[in-house]
N, C-alpha and C positions, 0 to 999 in steps of 0.2 A: 504494500500500500504506500502510496506517495502522499505527502502532506503539502499542499500548495495553497496557502491562504490568499495569495494575490493573483492566482491564475484565473483567466477567463475560462469558464466551464463551457465547452463547445457542444451544447445540447439545445441550440435554438430550435432545431427541427422538432424536438420533443414537445414543445409548447405551441407550435404553429397551428395545429388542429384545434387547440382549445382557445386560441386568441383570434383567429381569422374572422369569425362571424360574430364579434361582440362589439358592434358600434355603440357609442354613447347615444342615449336618447336625445332627440332633437330638442325636447322640452327641458332637459336636465343637463345641459352642457355647463361647463365651468371655465372660467378664466382665472388665472392666478400668476403671480410673479414668484420667482425662486432664485436662490443662490446656492450653488454647489461649491464646497471648499474642501481641498485636500489638506488634512491635518497630520503632520509628522510628529513623532514623539509619543511617549506613553502617558503623559499627564493631560487628561482631558477634563479634569474636575472643574476648571474655570468656565467651561462651555455650558451655556444654559439658554433657554428660550428668552426672547425679549430684546434682541438686538437686530431684528430683521431690517428695519428702515435704514439704519446706519450701514449695515453690511451690504444691502442692495445698492446703496449710493456709492460705496467704495468700489464694488465690483462692476459698476456701470461705467466707470471712467474709461474713455478710449485709450488705447496704447499710445505712448508718445511717439511722434514721428519727427524727431529733432535732427536726425542725421540724413545726409544725402549720399548719393552714389551707391555702388554695389555693396561695399562693406558697411556703409551707413544703414542700408536696408536690413542687413543681417543684425546690426546692433538694435534696430528698431524691433525686429522680431524677438530678439532675446529679451529686450525690456518688456515687451508685451507678455511673454511667457512668465517672466518673473512676477509681473503684476498679477497674472492669473493665479499663480501658485500662492501668492501672498493674500489676495483678496477674494479669490474664487471667480466663478462665472455667473453673471446675472442673466436671467432669461425671463421672457414673458410667454405664457402658454395660453392657448385657446383650443378647446376641444369640444365638439358637438356634432351630432349626426355622424357622418362618415369622414369628417375632416379634422385635422389637427394642425395647428400653426405653432411654431416655436420661433421666437425672436432672440437672437444673440445681441444683447443691448450694447455692449461695448464696441462691437464691430459693425453695428448697424446693418445686420443682415437678418434674413428670416427665411423659413421654409414652410410650405403648406403641403401636407400629405393628404391626398384625396383618395381614399380607398375605393370609392364608387367609380370615379373616372380613371383610377389606377394611374395617377400622375403625381410627380413630385415637382413642385414649383420652388425655385430659389429666387430670392429678391435681394437686390442691393437698395436698401432704404434711403441711402444718401444720394446715390446716382439716379434713383427712381427707374430702375431697369429690372427685368426679370427673364428667367428662362424656364421652360417647361420640358420635362423629360417623362417618357412613359416608364412605368415600373416593369414593363415587359420588353423594354428596348433590347436590341441584340447585345450580347456580351462579347465585345471585341477588345482585346488587350491594349492595342496601341494603334488605333486608326483603321486597321483593316480587319480581315478575318471573318468570323462566323456571322451569318445573318440569322441564326437561330436565337430565340428568346433566352435570357439568362435562366439557367436551371434553377428550379425551386429546391429548397432543402429537402433532404430525405431523412427518414426516421432511422437513427442509428441504434435503436433498441436500448438506450440508456434508461436506468432506473435511478430514482432520487429518494434518499432516505433522510428525513429531518428529525433530529431530537432537539426539543426546545423546552427551556424552563423559563416561565414568565412570572413577573412580579408587578402588581399594580402600584402606580405612583400617585394616583389621585387626580382630581380635576385641576385644570389650570387654564387661564386665559392666555392664548398665544396669538398675537397679531389680531386681536379683536374677535377671535373664535373660541368658543367653549371646547375644550379638549379633555381627553382622558389619557393619562400617561402610563407607559409600561416600560419595564426594562426586561430584556430577554438575553439568555445565553443560547446560541444556536450552534449545532454541529450538523453540517450537510455533507453527505457522502453520495457522490455520483458514480454509479457502476455501469460501465459500458458492456456491450454484449460480449466482448472478448475477455471480460474479467478485469480490465484495468479500472482502478478506482482513484478518485480524487476527493480529498476532504478539505473543507473550509470550516474554520472556527470563527464565529462572530459574536460580539457583544453589541446589543442594539438598545438604544433608548429612543422611544417614539411617543409623540403626542398626537392622537387621532381625533378628528372631528366626527360628527355623526352624518357627514355627507359622503355619499358614494363617490369613489374616484372614477370618473369616466375614462374609458380606455378603448382603444381600437388598434388593430394591427392588420397589415396586409403584406403579402410577400413582396420582397424587394423594396422595403421601406427606406427609412433614413439611413444614409451611409454610416458605417461603423467608424469608430475613432480608436486610436491606439493610446489615448491619454490614460495615465494610470488610474485616475479617479473613475473613468468610464469602465475600465476593466474590473475594478472592485465593485462598482455599482451593479455591473452585470451579474456577478456572483450573488450579491444580495437579492437582486430582482428574481433570480432563479429560485432562491429559497422562498421568497414571497409567493411566486407563482405556484410553487409546489404545495405550500400550505393552503392557498386559496382553492386550488383545483384538485386536491387529493381525494375528495369524496367520490367513490365509485371508479377511480382510476387506478388500476393495478400497478401502474408505473410509479406512483407516489406513495410513500409511507411516511406518516407523520406521527411521532410520539411526543406528547406534550404534558407538562404538569404546570399547575398554577392556573390563574385566570386565562380564559381564551382571548387571543388577540383579535381585535376587530379588523382583520385582514380584508382589504377591499375598500376600506374607508380612507378618505383623504387625510393624510398626516400633515401637520404644520411644521414639524421639526423632527428630523431623524439624525441620530449620531450612530454611525455604523463603524465599529472598531474591529479590524481583522487581526486576530491574534496569531502569533507565530514568531519566527526568527526576525521578521521585519514588521513590527507592529506599526500600523498606520490607520487613520480614520478618515471617513468622509462625512462631512456635515452638510445636510440639506435643510434649508429654511424656506418656508413659503409665507406669502402674505398677499394682501389685496385680492382676496378671493371674492368672486362675484359670479352670478348665474348668467349664462348666455344661451342663445338658441343657434341652430345651424344657419340662420339668416344673418348672423352677426357680420358686419362689414369686414372685420378683421380676417375672416375666413375666405376672402376673395381679394384678388389683386386690385389695387386702386386704379381708377380709370385714367389717371394721368401718368401711369408707368408705361415705359416703352419695352416691348417684347424684343428680346435678342434671339438670334438663331443659334 
């Protein structure tokens, strides 16, 4: 058995069938802002809900562009990465019907994923331009090649076992929302059909609202990223998916003690610590939560934007 607390667990195909046909209700869409921050070190005792507004403002600042030339551009990128690691990434989210929009505030860019039209639209909010690509576009490595659609993920036969111990932390107002807090110790083991196993140990503190988290997914969605915090969040999301979808699914086994987690509800604050040789944490904060419908203007490209080929 190998112990890989920071590894991306490659079992996306396992959850595709359970996520594909679960669009958010048009009448119950949500919009909210968020900050994702990578926290190094073992002492997270100073982290607590209540600093969203200041953290969102700090993470929203654009990367400095004070250097010119080729080497200057490299310095600008390095400065931007340093700022992201220090303050995190600020995002705005809109999800309703079969559409999901995510804005990267600092870079002034956005994407709209439309599972019904099977398109991904990328927008430059500063230049007021956009591009649209099909989720079924041909997969060609570098300009030429195949005219066939990109292959959809296949089921690799993996099984997921979760052992979780929960503790209630009580009620708390977080960013103007009534929440219930929980701390959890999780151990997730993924076993592939060939017998290979990967184990992740996580300690989680979350504050959940009583609002359902809208979700949708369709094959060929948003491009993946190699950022370390995204890799870690992928492992945590795998555990959440397993706990949410375990009932009646022989692939998922969940053993829990303590109060049941309100999995599937929108959380306002999550601190996920990955235990192991390289302990690190991801802090996700949310705020400015509001209801929207699938007719919200944010889910469509503005009329004054120019389409690029």
